[in-house]
N, C-alpha and C positions, 0 to 999 in steps of 0.2 A: 765291274771292277774299277776302282778309282784310277785315274790316269794323271800324271804330273808331266806337264810340258816343260822341258829344260831349254832355255833360250839364252842366247848371248846377252850379257848384261849391258852391252854398249851398242850404239848405232841403231841399225834397223831391227835389232833383236831377232836375228835369224833363229829359227827352230833347230836345235842341235839334235834332240831326240825326245821321244816320249817314253816315260817309265810307268809301267802298270804295277800297282801295289795291291797285294793281297793282304787281307787281315785288317784289323781295326787299329792296332797300335804299331809303332815302330820305334826302336831304340837305335839311335845313330851316334856313333862316336866320330871324332875328327880323323881317325885312322882310316875309316871306310870312305874313300873319295873316288869319284869317277873323274878322270882327267880327259878333257876334250880340247883338241887343238882348234883354233878359230882363225880361218883365213881372212875373214873381214877385219878382225882386230890386228892381225899381223900386217895387213896392208895399211891400216891406220897408223900404227906405231912406226912403220918403215918410212912414213913421210917425214918424221922428225929424226929417225936414226936408221939409216940404211943397213946397219950391221945387225939388226934384229932378225933372228932366224926362226923363232917360234913363239907363239902366244898360246898359253894353255889356261883354260878356265877349269877350276876344280870345284866340283859339286858334291854335297853329301847325298845320301839316298833319298832324302826328302825333296831333292831338286833345289836346294838352297845353295847359292854361291858361297864358297868358303874363302877362296882366294883366286887370284890371277897371277900366273907366273910368266914373266917375259924374259926370253933368253936370246 
């Protein structure tokens, strides 16, 4: 079964999770996102702005980064 490793797109690129995919093809829309908080990026962003509370990387089910949200 194919496995997709989903990693932080910044810094040491910590492994966030592994996704096992069944089947040959996949249709993925932008509505189907996995949102993962990243403590490494939060620490990095807080160096410039201590008010940062959360950094979330949003991936589609193919393991591709769609966006990063900083709050």
